N, C-alpha and C positions, 0 to 999 in steps of 0.2 A: 264504216264499220271500224276501219284501220285506226280513224281518225278520234272515235268515241273511246278506245281500249287506249292510244297514245295520252288522252287526257286523262283518262283514270287511271293511268300508269301514272303521270306528271302529279296528280294531288296525293299519291301515296306517298311518295319521294317529298315532297313538302310537308306533308305529316310528321315524316319518320325525323325530318330536317328538324322540326320544330319541336318533337319529342326529343331529340339529340340535345339541340339550346337551351332547354329547361334543364335536362339534368346536368350541363356543364353547369349552368347558372347556380344549380341547386349546391354541386360541389363547391363552387368557390365560394359561395356563401359558408358552407361547412368549414373549409381551411381559414377563410378568413376570422372565422371566430374562436380559432386556436394559436393560444398566445405564443409568441415564437421568443423563445430565450434571446436575448441580444449580449447579452453580457456573460457567457459561460464560463463558469471556471476552467482554468489554463490547464493544458495537458502539456506534460514533456514532449521536447522534439523528437521525430522520429527516428534520427541520430545524433548521436550525442555530438554537442556544438563547443561545449567546455570539458576540463578532464575530470576523469573519471575512474575511479577505483574497478577492478576485476572483481565480484564478492560472490564468492561460494560460502552459502549460509549450510551449515549444519541442521540436523532436524530439533525441533522444541520439545523439551521432556520436562518430566517431573521427577525433581531430587527431595527426599528428607533429609534433612540435618537435624544432630542434636545441636542444641543453643540454651546455654543458662539452664541448663537440666530438664529442658522441654522440647519435643520431639516437631519441627514443622517445615512444611512443606515451601518450595519452592520452585519457580519455571525458570530453564536455562535453556541458553542456546550456544550453540559455538560456530565460529564463522572463521572466513580466511577472506584477507584482501590482498591484492597484487597491483602495483603499477608498472601498465603498461602502456602509460600515456607519454611519460617519459619525464626526466629531471627529477627532481626534488618534491613531493605533494603532501603536505599536513594533513596525518588523519586524526581527527575528534569526533568518536562516533558519538551519534545523539540516538538514541533508542528508545523506546515506547511499546508498551502491550497495553491495550485496549480489550477488554473483554465485553462479550455483548452487550453487558448491560452498559455500557460506553463509558467506563471504569477505566480512567487512562494514567498510567504510572510510567515513569521513566527507571530505566536500569538503572539499577547499582542502590537508588533510594529505600532505606530501610534493609539492606544487607551489610552485614558486619562482613568486616575483613578475614572475621576466622569462617564465617561461612560460605565466604569467596574461595579461600585458602581448601575447605575440603572439600570443594567441587572440583576445583581444579585438580585436587591429589586424587580423586578418584578416575578423571577424564586422562590421567596417566600418560599426557601430553608432556614434555619439557618445554617446548617453545609456547606453550600457551600463556597468556596475559589475559591480567584483571583490566576491566575498562578504563581504569585511570593511569595504569601502569602501559598500557598500549598507545597510548595519546604521545607521538613523535613525526618525525618526518620520516615518509617512505621511499626507499632509493628505487628505482626503476630494475624491472627485473623479476624473475619468479625465484631468484635465491635469495631477494630482501621479501618476500611476500611474508606475513605477519597471522598468525595465528590468536584469536580472541575468543572470551564468552562473554556474554551478559547475561542476567539475571535478575528476576524480581522476585517478593514477595508472593506466594500464590495466597492470593487474599478470596479470591473467586473461585472455590472448587463445586460451583453449581453451572459454571458457564457452558455453553453450548457452542460457542466459538470463539476464538483467540485472535488478535489480529497484532503482526509485530509491524513497526514504523522503522525503518531502517535508516538515519540519515548520516549525513558524513560523508557520504562516497562519491557524490557530484559537485564539481562548482555551478551546474546549471542552476538560475535563478530567475524567478518573476515577480514583478509587481502584479497584485490584484486589490479593486479596489469595490467595496463594498457600500450601497446605499449613496451610489453616484449621484441619482436625482431627489435626493434628501438633502437637508440641512444640515445634517453631520454625517456626511462621507469617511469612510476609514479605509485607509491604506495598508497593504498587506504583504511582505516578503517572500513565496512560498519558494520552497526548497525542490529540487527533484530526490524524493527519497522512495527505497524500495518499502513496497508494501507485501508483506506475506499470512495470508489467511488460513488459520488452522481450524478442523472440525476436532471437538472435544466430546463426541457422542459418551453416554453413559458417567458411570460416578470415575469424577478426575481421580479423587483420592484411590482410587486400584488401579491408578492407572501404571504403577509399577516403573518402570524405566522404559517401554514401549513409549518410540515418537509418536509423537502427534500427528494426521493426515494431513499433510499440505494439500490445500483446494485451491488453493490462488498464490499467482506472485508475478506483481508487475508493477513497473514504475509510476508513480503519482507525486503532483506538487500539493508541497501541504506544508 
């Protein structure tokens, strides 16, 4: 009787082992069918490996400015950069604004000097510099921090989201190759860039001077 019971137990264990083996084979088969990205896009180093400005962005806002007898909308954002890295570092900002329809525009393009001067006047900061005036060497220390503003024509007042890509803040870069296994591979140089994503719900034209909500801020390679 004990021998029969022992045999029955062994059969149950053997059957359970076959079931687990089958499940493992099935799982392996499913995993094998999932494509693996062997060349993922580069990410910034977790800790800065090259020089980097300390960056303090202000809010993204909308301003209506009179230009040539017409009232026009512009997006603008103030910021401060400080050189805590040491030595003397050249600051040459390269800033773009992207709406959710993928329309990308670099700051300053389509913005007259008169519009820039008017927005700076409204902000009442005597240290504020335009994007062209701020391009220069930055000495080390908080006493040498620079305040700037970037401006874009507000061409898309229906966008649900706006993204700012702020380059020129870091010396970190990486090479990235696309189409490596094709007859026409392309090599790109990607630079560490601050990405800031803003929500723009409702009618942008009625936003007034209220800042847009910042929903994401992080470093990317672009």
